[in-house]
C-alpha positions as CSV (number, residue, x, y, z in Angstrom):
1,X,35.1,11.1,42.2
2,X,33.4,9.7,45.3
3,X,31.8,6.3,44.7
4,X,28.1,6.3,45.6
5,X,25.7,3.4,46.0
6,X,24.1,2.5,42.6
7,X,20.5,3.4,42.4
8,X,20.0,1.1,39.5
9,X,22.2,-1.4,37.7
10,X,21.8,-3.1,34.4
11,X,23.9,-6.2,34.1
12,X,24.7,-8.0,30.8
13,X,21.4,-6.8,29.2
14,X,20.7,-8.0,25.6
15,X,17.8,-7.4,23.3
16,X,17.1,-8.6,19.7
17,X,14.4,-7.6,17.2
18,X,14.3,-10.2,14.5
19,X,17.7,-10.2,12.9
20,X,18.7,-7.0,14.5
21,X,20.8,-7.3,17.7
22,X,19.8,-4.0,19.4
23,X,21.8,-4.6,22.6
24,X,24.5,-7.1,23.4
25,X,25.7,-7.6,26.9
26,X,25.2,-4.0,28.1
27,X,26.2,-3.3,31.7
28,X,25.5,0.1,33.2
29,X,25.0,1.5,36.7
30,X,23.4,4.8,37.7
31,X,24.5,6.0,41.1
32,X,22.4,7.9,43.5
33,X,23.3,11.6,43.3
34,X,25.0,11.6,39.9
35,X,24.3,12.7,36.4
36,X,25.2,9.8,34.1
37,X,25.2,10.7,30.4
38,X,24.5,8.2,27.7
39,X,25.7,9.1,24.2
40,X,25.8,7.3,20.8
41,X,24.8,7.7,17.2
42,X,21.3,7.0,15.9
43,X,20.8,3.2,16.1
44,X,23.4,2.7,18.8
45,X,20.7,1.1,21.1
46,X,20.0,4.0,23.4
47,X,16.2,4.0,23.0
48,X,16.1,0.2,23.5
49,X,18.1,0.5,26.8
50,X,15.9,3.3,28.0
51,X,12.7,1.3,27.2
52,X,14.1,-1.7,29.1
53,X,15.0,0.4,32.1
54,X,11.6,2.1,32.1
55,X,9.5,-1.1,31.7
56,X,8.4,-0.6,28.0
57,X,10.5,-3.6,26.9
58,X,11.7,-6.8,28.5
59,X,15.3,-7.9,28.0
60,X,16.1,-11.2,26.3
61,X,18.9,-11.7,28.7
62,X,20.5,-10.0,31.7
63,X,19.1,-8.4,34.8
64,X,18.0,-5.1,36.4
65,X,18.9,-4.4,40.0
66,X,17.3,-1.6,42.1
67,X,19.0,-1.0,45.4
68,X,20.9,-4.2,44.9
69,X,17.7,-6.3,44.4
70,X,16.8,-7.9,41.1
71,X,13.6,-6.7,39.6
72,X,11.4,-7.5,36.6
73,X,9.1,-4.7,35.5
74,X,5.6,-5.7,34.4
75,X,5.1,-2.3,32.6
76,X,6.1,1.3,32.9
77,X,3.8,2.0,35.8
78,X,5.4,-0.8,37.8
79,X,8.8,0.8,37.1
80,X,7.5,4.3,38.0
81,X,6.1,3.1,41.3
82,X,9.5,1.7,42.2
83,X,11.2,5.0,41.5
84,X,12.3,4.7,37.8
85,X,10.7,7.6,35.9
86,X,11.4,8.1,32.1
87,X,10.7,11.3,30.2
88,X,10.7,10.3,26.5
89,X,11.5,12.6,23.6
90,X,8.0,11.9,22.3
91,X,5.9,13.7,25.0
92,X,3.1,11.9,26.9
93,X,0.7,14.7,27.6
94,X,-3.1,15.1,27.2
95,X,-3.2,18.2,25.0
96,X,-6.8,19.1,25.7
97,X,-6.2,19.1,29.5
98,X,-4.7,21.9,31.5
99,X,-1.1,21.9,32.8
100,X,-2.5,21.3,36.3
101,X,-4.7,18.4,35.2
102,X,-1.8,16.7,33.4
103,X,0.3,16.9,36.5
104,X,-2.7,15.8,38.6
105,X,-3.1,12.7,36.4
106,X,0.5,11.6,37.1
107,X,-0.2,12.0,40.9
108,X,-3.5,10.2,40.7
109,X,-1.9,7.3,38.8
110,X,0.5,6.7,41.8
111,X,-2.2,7.0,44.5
112,X,-4.2,4.3,46.0
113,X,-7.7,3.6,44.6
114,X,-9.5,4.7,47.7
115,X,-7.7,8.0,48.1
116,X,-9.5,11.3,47.3
117,X,-7.7,13.9,45.2
118,X,-6.8,17.0,47.3
119,X,-7.1,19.6,44.6
120,X,-5.9,22.4,46.7
121,X,-2.7,20.5,47.7
122,X,-2.3,19.4,44.0
123,X,-2.4,23.1,42.9
124,X,0.0,24.1,45.6
125,X,2.5,21.4,44.8
126,X,2.3,21.9,41.0
127,X,2.8,25.7,41.4
128,X,5.9,25.1,43.6
129,X,7.3,22.5,41.2
130,X,6.7,24.6,38.0
131,X,8.0,27.8,39.5
132,X,11.5,26.3,39.4
133,X,11.0,26.1,35.6
134,X,10.0,29.7,35.4
135,X,6.3,29.0,34.9
136,X,3.9,31.7,36.0
137,X,1.1,30.4,38.2
138,X,-1.5,31.5,35.6
139,X,-0.2,28.9,33.2
140,X,-1.5,26.1,35.4
141,X,-5.0,26.5,34.0
142,X,-3.9,26.7,30.4
143,X,-4.7,23.8,28.1
144,X,-1.4,22.2,27.1
145,X,-2.0,22.6,23.4
146,X,-1.7,26.4,23.9
147,X,1.8,26.1,25.2
148,X,5.0,26.1,23.0
149,X,6.6,22.7,22.4
150,X,9.4,23.7,24.8
151,X,7.0,24.5,27.6
152,X,5.1,21.2,27.0
153,X,8.4,19.4,27.4
154,X,9.0,21.1,30.8
155,X,5.5,20.0,31.9
156,X,6.3,16.4,30.9
157,X,9.4,16.6,33.0
158,X,7.4,18.1,35.9
159,X,5.0,15.2,35.7
160,X,7.8,12.8,36.3
161,X,8.9,14.7,39.4
162,X,5.6,14.2,41.1
163,X,6.6,10.6,42.0
164,X,9.0,9.4,44.6
165,X,12.0,9.3,42.2
166,X,15.0,7.2,42.6
167,X,16.2,7.5,39.0
168,X,15.1,10.0,36.4
169,X,15.8,9.2,32.7
170,X,15.8,12.2,30.4
171,X,15.8,11.4,26.6
172,X,16.9,14.4,24.6
173,X,15.1,16.7,27.2
174,X,16.0,20.0,25.6
175,X,15.6,19.3,21.9
176,X,12.7,21.8,21.7
177,X,13.7,24.2,24.5
178,X,14.8,27.8,24.3
179,X,18.1,28.9,25.8
180,X,16.4,30.2,28.9
181,X,14.2,27.1,29.3
182,X,17.4,24.9,28.9
183,X,19.1,26.9,31.6
184,X,16.2,26.3,34.0
185,X,16.1,22.6,33.1
186,X,19.9,22.2,33.9
187,X,19.4,23.9,37.2
188,X,16.6,21.5,38.2
189,X,18.6,18.5,37.0
190,X,21.6,19.6,39.2
191,X,19.3,20.2,42.2
192,X,17.8,16.7,41.8
193,X,21.4,15.3,41.7
194,X,22.2,17.2,44.9
195,X,19.1,15.7,46.5
196,X,20.4,12.2,45.8
197,X,18.4,11.3,42.6
198,X,20.3,9.4,39.9
199,X,20.0,11.0,36.5
200,X,20.4,9.2,33.2
201,X,20.9,12.0,30.7
202,X,20.6,11.1,27.0
203,X,21.6,13.8,24.5
204,X,23.3,14.4,21.2
205,X,24.5,17.8,22.3
206,X,27.9,16.9,23.5
207,X,28.7,20.4,24.8
208,X,25.9,20.1,27.4
209,X,26.9,16.5,28.2
210,X,30.4,17.7,29.2
211,X,28.9,20.6,31.1
212,X,26.4,18.6,33.1
213,X,27.5,15.0,33.5
214,X,29.6,13.4,36.2
215,X,30.1,10.2,34.2
216,X,29.7,9.3,30.5
217,X,29.0,6.0,28.8
218,X,29.4,5.6,25.0
219,X,27.1,3.1,23.3
220,X,27.9,1.9,19.7
221,X,26.1,-0.7,17.7
222,X,24.4,-2.1,20.9
223,X,27.6,-2.4,22.9
224,X,29.2,-0.3,25.6
225,X,32.5,0.8,24.0
226,X,33.7,3.2,26.8
227,X,32.6,4.6,30.2
228,X,34.3,6.9,32.6
229,X,34.4,10.3,34.4
230,X,33.7,13.3,32.1
231,X,37.2,14.6,32.8
232,X,38.5,11.9,30.5
233,X,36.6,13.2,27.5
234,X,36.5,16.0,25.0
235,X,33.9,16.6,22.2
236,X,36.3,15.3,19.6
237,X,37.1,12.3,21.7
238,X,33.4,11.5,22.2
239,X,32.8,11.8,18.5
240,X,35.6,9.3,17.8
241,X,34.2,6.9,20.3
242,X,30.7,7.2,18.9
243,X,31.7,6.7,15.3
244,X,34.6,4.1,15.5
245,X,34.0,2.2,12.3
246,X,34.9,2.1,8.6
247,X,32.4,2.7,5.8
248,X,30.4,-0.4,5.2
249,X,31.4,-2.5,2.2
250,X,27.8,-2.6,1.0
251,X,28.0,0.9,-0.5
252,X,29.0,0.9,-4.1
253,X,28.5,4.4,-5.3
254,X,30.5,4.8,-8.5
255,X,32.3,8.1,-9.2
256,X,29.7,10.4,-10.6
257,X,32.2,12.0,-13.0
258,X,30.8,15.2,-14.5
259,X,27.3,15.6,-13.1
260,X,24.8,17.5,-15.3
261,X,24.7,21.2,-14.8
262,X,21.0,21.4,-14.8
263,X,19.5,21.9,-11.4
264,X,16.3,19.7,-11.4
265,X,15.2,20.3,-7.8
266,X,15.9,23.7,-6.1
267,X,14.8,24.7,-2.6
268,X,15.3,28.4,-1.7
269,X,14.8,30.1,1.7
270,X,12.5,27.3,3.0
271,X,11.2,27.8,6.6
272,X,8.3,26.6,8.7
273,X,6.7,28.3,11.7
274,X,8.6,26.3,14.3
275,X,12.1,25.1,13.5
276,X,13.3,25.4,9.9
277,X,15.0,28.6,8.9
278,X,16.3,29.6,5.4
279,X,17.1,26.1,4.1
280,X,18.6,26.4,0.6
281,X,20.0,23.7,-1.6
282,X,19.7,22.2,-5.1
283,X,20.0,18.7,-6.7
284,X,21.4,18.3,-10.2
285,X,20.5,15.6,-12.7
286,X,22.4,12.5,-12.0
287,X,23.4,13.6,-8.5
288,X,22.7,12.0,-5.2
289,X,22.4,14.6,-2.4
290,X,22.3,13.5,1.2
291,X,20.6,15.2,4.1
292,X,22.1,14.4,7.5
293,X,20.8,15.5,10.9
294,X,20.3,14.3,14.5
295,X,16.9,14.3,16.3
296,X,15.7,17.9,16.6
297,X,17.8,19.0,13.6
298,X,14.8,19.6,11.3
299,X,15.6,16.8,8.9
300,X,12.2,15.1,9.2
301,X,10.4,18.5,9.2
302,X,12.2,19.4,6.0
303,X,10.9,16.2,4.3
304,X,7.4,17.0,5.5
305,X,7.6,20.5,4.0
306,X,9.0,19.1,0.7
307,X,6.2,16.6,0.4
308,X,3.4,19.0,1.3
309,X,2.7,17.5,4.7
310,X,3.8,20.6,6.5
311,X,3.1,24.3,5.8
312,X,6.2,26.2,4.6
313,X,7.4,29.5,3.2
314,X,10.1,29.8,0.6
315,X,10.4,28.5,-2.9
316,X,10.5,25.0,-4.4
317,X,11.5,24.9,-8.1
318,X,11.1,21.7,-10.1
319,X,12.5,21.6,-13.6
320,X,12.8,25.4,-13.7
321,X,9.2,26.0,-12.7
322,X,8.1,27.4,-9.3
323,X,5.7,25.1,-7.6
324,X,3.6,25.3,-4.4
325,X,3.4,21.8,-2.9
326,X,0.4,21.1,-0.8
327,X,0.3,17.3,-0.8
328,X,2.4,14.3,-1.8
329,X,0.1,13.8,-4.8
330,X,0.9,17.3,-6.1
331,X,4.6,16.5,-5.8
332,X,4.2,13.3,-7.7
333,X,2.3,15.1,-10.4
334,X,5.3,17.5,-10.8
335,X,7.7,14.6,-11.5
336,X,9.0,13.9,-7.9
337,X,8.7,10.4,-6.6
338,X,8.6,9.8,-2.8
339,X,9.8,6.9,-0.7
340,X,8.6,7.7,2.8
341,X,10.2,6.7,6.1
342,X,7.0,5.1,7.4
343,X,6.9,2.1,5.1
344,X,3.8,0.4,6.7
345,X,1.5,3.4,7.2
346,X,2.6,5.9,4.5
347,X,4.3,3.8,1.9
348,X,2.9,0.4,0.8
349,X,-0.8,-0.4,0.9
350,X,-0.5,-3.4,3.1
351,X,-3.8,-5.1,2.3
352,X,-3.4,-4.8,-1.5
353,X,-1.5,-7.1,-3.8
354,X,1.9,-6.6,-5.2
355,X,0.3,-5.9,-8.6
356,X,-2.2,-3.4,-7.3
357,X,0.6,-1.5,-5.3
358,X,2.9,-1.3,-8.3
359,X,0.2,0.0,-10.6
360,X,-1.5,2.3,-8.1
361,X,0.5,5.5,-8.9
362,X,0.2,5.0,-12.7
363,X,-3.5,4.3,-13.3
364,X,-3.5,6.4,-16.5
365,X,-1.0,3.9,-18.0
366,X,-3.0,0.8,-17.1
367,X,-6.6,2.0,-17.9
368,X,-8.6,2.7,-21.0
369,X,-11.6,5.0,-20.9
370,X,-11.4,5.0,-17.1
371,X,-11.5,1.2,-16.9
372,X,-8.5,-0.7,-15.4
373,X,-6.9,-3.2,-17.8
374,X,-5.7,-6.2,-15.8
375,X,-3.2,-7.3,-18.5
376,X,-1.6,-3.8,-18.5
377,X,-1.4,-3.9,-14.7
378,X,0.2,-7.4,-14.8
379,X,2.7,-6.3,-17.4
380,X,3.7,-3.1,-15.5
381,X,4.0,-5.0,-12.2
382,X,5.9,-7.9,-13.7
383,X,8.4,-5.5,-15.2
384,X,9.3,-4.0,-11.8
385,X,9.3,-7.4,-10.0
386,X,11.9,-8.6,-12.4
387,X,13.9,-5.4,-12.5
388,X,14.1,-5.1,-8.7
389,X,14.1,-8.9,-8.0
390,X,11.1,-8.6,-5.7
391,X,10.6,-11.9,-3.9
392,X,6.9,-12.7,-3.9
393,X,5.0,-15.9,-4.4
394,X,2.9,-14.2,-7.1
395,X,1.7,-10.8,-8.2
396,X,-1.4,-11.5,-6.1
397,X,0.4,-11.8,-2.8
398,X,-0.5,-9.0,-0.3
399,X,2.3,-6.6,0.2
400,X,1.8,-6.8,4.0
401,X,3.1,-10.3,3.9
402,X,6.4,-9.4,2.2
403,X,9.7,-8.8,4.0
404,X,10.6,-5.2,4.8
405,X,13.1,-5.1,2.0
406,X,10.7,-6.4,-0.6
407,X,8.0,-3.9,0.5
408,X,10.5,-1.1,0.1
409,X,11.3,-2.3,-3.5
410,X,7.6,-2.4,-4.2
411,X,7.3,1.2,-3.0
412,X,10.3,2.2,-5.1
413,X,8.9,0.5,-8.2
414,X,5.5,2.0,-7.8
415,X,6.9,5.5,-7.8
416,X,9.4,4.9,-10.6
417,X,6.6,3.7,-12.8
418,X,5.4,7.4,-12.9
419,X,8.7,8.3,-14.8
420,X,9.9,10.9,-12.3
421,X,12.9,13.2,-12.8
422,X,13.5,13.5,-9.0
423,X,13.5,10.8,-6.4
424,X,13.1,11.8,-2.7
425,X,13.9,9.1,-0.2
426,X,13.4,9.3,3.5
427,X,15.3,6.7,5.6
428,X,15.4,4.3,2.6
429,X,16.9,1.3,4.4
430,X,15.3,1.6,7.8
431,X,14.5,-1.8,9.3
432,X,15.5,-3.9,6.3
433,X,18.1,-6.7,6.3
434,X,21.6,-6.4,5.0
435,X,21.0,-8.2,1.7
436,X,18.0,-6.0,0.8
437,X,20.1,-2.9,1.8
438,X,22.7,-3.8,-0.8
439,X,20.1,-4.2,-3.5
440,X,18.5,-0.8,-2.6
441,X,21.9,0.9,-2.8
442,X,22.5,-0.7,-6.2
443,X,19.1,0.5,-7.5
444,X,19.7,4.1,-6.2
445,X,23.2,4.1,-7.9
446,X,21.7,2.8,-11.2
447,X,18.9,5.5,-11.2
448,X,21.4,8.3,-10.7
449,X,23.4,6.9,-13.5
450,X,20.4,7.3,-15.7
451,X,20.2,11.0,-14.9
452,X,17.6,10.9,-12.0
453,X,18.2,13.6,-9.3
454,X,18.1,11.8,-6.0
455,X,17.7,13.3,-2.5
456,X,18.3,11.0,0.5
457,X,17.5,12.0,4.1
458,X,18.9,9.4,6.5
459,X,20.0,9.1,10.1
460,X,22.8,6.8,9.1
461,X,26.0,8.7,8.2
462,X,27.8,5.6,6.7
463,X,24.8,5.2,4.3
464,X,25.0,8.8,3.2
465,X,28.8,8.8,2.8
466,X,28.7,5.6,0.8
467,X,25.9,6.7,-1.5
468,X,26.0,10.4,-2.0
469,X,27.9,12.9,-4.1
470,X,27.3,15.7,-1.6
471,X,25.9,15.9,1.9
472,X,24.3,18.8,3.6
473,X,24.0,18.8,7.4
474,X,21.2,20.3,9.4
475,X,21.4,21.5,13.0
476,X,18.5,23.2,14.9
477,X,16.6,23.9,11.8
478,X,19.4,25.5,9.8
479,X,22.0,24.2,7.2
480,X,25.2,23.8,9.2
481,X,27.4,22.6,6.4
482,X,27.8,21.3,2.8
483,X,30.4,18.6,2.1
484,X,31.6,17.4,-1.3
485,X,32.6,13.7,-1.8
486,X,36.3,14.5,-1.3
487,X,35.5,16.1,2.1
488,X,33.5,13.2,3.5
489,X,34.7,12.3,7.0
490,X,32.4,10.8,9.6
491,X,33.9,12.7,12.5
492,X,33.5,16.1,10.7
493,X,30.0,15.3,9.4
494,X,28.9,14.4,12.9
495,X,30.5,17.5,14.3
496,X,28.6,19.6,11.8
497,X,25.3,17.8,12.7
498,X,26.0,18.6,16.3
499,X,26.6,22.3,15.5
500,X,30.2,22.3,16.4
501,X,32.3,25.1,15.0
502,X,35.8,25.0,13.5
503,X,35.0,22.6,10.6
504,X,37.7,22.8,8.1
505,X,36.7,22.7,4.4
506,X,33.0,22.5,5.1
507,X,31.3,25.1,2.9
508,X,28.2,26.8,4.3
509,X,26.8,27.5,0.8
510,X,25.5,25.0,-1.8
């Protein structure tokens, strides 16, 4: 392949968040007139690298060079005015404004303060730009909230193209696009490459990576493990490069032996209005079932449906009884405890004490005639502090001052105090240190051993493989495979999550 001048270069870039080394000595260049794909598992460091390149974060070490000159971005606007435009997976649109107004805002942000907005020229340019995406001109005056998620994503990409682009970064750009919209997007990306724009293309869809990219870089655990022309790779080869590690020694799931035959938690034909379609599975007493999926797979939407945060159709059966779940409180009342992914905002009550948090879901146990009994609260809280070895100065310490791992144990204890029969955990070890992870794994294993039915939705395949008896994979809102313990293989699980065909032994029925 002809060597071109790098539009931007990252050299020995490192970034740490607390004890987590997100990037370590990453070097990467994006040449003018090429599509450079960046691939890696969840947690590989892709988002951190994108945020550094786009001015959201500052590196701890290393340098960024644009056109051969070292730069240091003050903020994303500074990066954008120098030709680095990032389109994130989370869209940055004003939903109450029209398509034209959203694109106009992007143009105005890059204009001088004294310049007047030429609305006629703005409409003409926006119409020309969006016509390449298949947008009818009438859509320019539609509020963005009236567009489909896929169309909104195209508008966000169009916003980025209003600037004088040197490098365009696309983070999972077609996760919500239809086949036709994706085809239009690919055409625009290829046209930009032909005009000399450097494209950094981040996607979990390896088939499109191999179809679009000129070069591919593989990131794993914050380190570049391989980089080269796309001709050097296959889907299977990329998966091996992305995974490349053994199961972590922290996982201690003991053989489940003969699990109970009773299905405690059954989901049948579950769907939502946007993504999920006919999701069916069950969890038996004493079983740990994992749910694996990449961004856009429907994994997070599934948890929202199960916890009553998202409208759904289909059936949820708990302990043999059909239930309609409209809120997390209703789920808890029906014997299902929830450990949410958002520990700070949806899990622990940060401003309350350890004691108040641990007792808050079991007020009937610690009150008499509607009056809280402090001694009962202390006894209940003390029992779970000892059982889970929660490190706190006292029961009066505010939960917000605890470490992430201890906060997670408080959330777990609070829910288990309700005597549930099902435990639903969403990203149970996100953002906690390695020692706390080991303790959480031990607790989950112990609970299953006592007959609790456990459902774990996690982005970390090693976590699921180490902890679960079965794993189901989701891809684009549908179940793409079921794997028993004897079938666990990280390459095959990742292939199923990517929607690849030809998976041996993976059953498509529970």
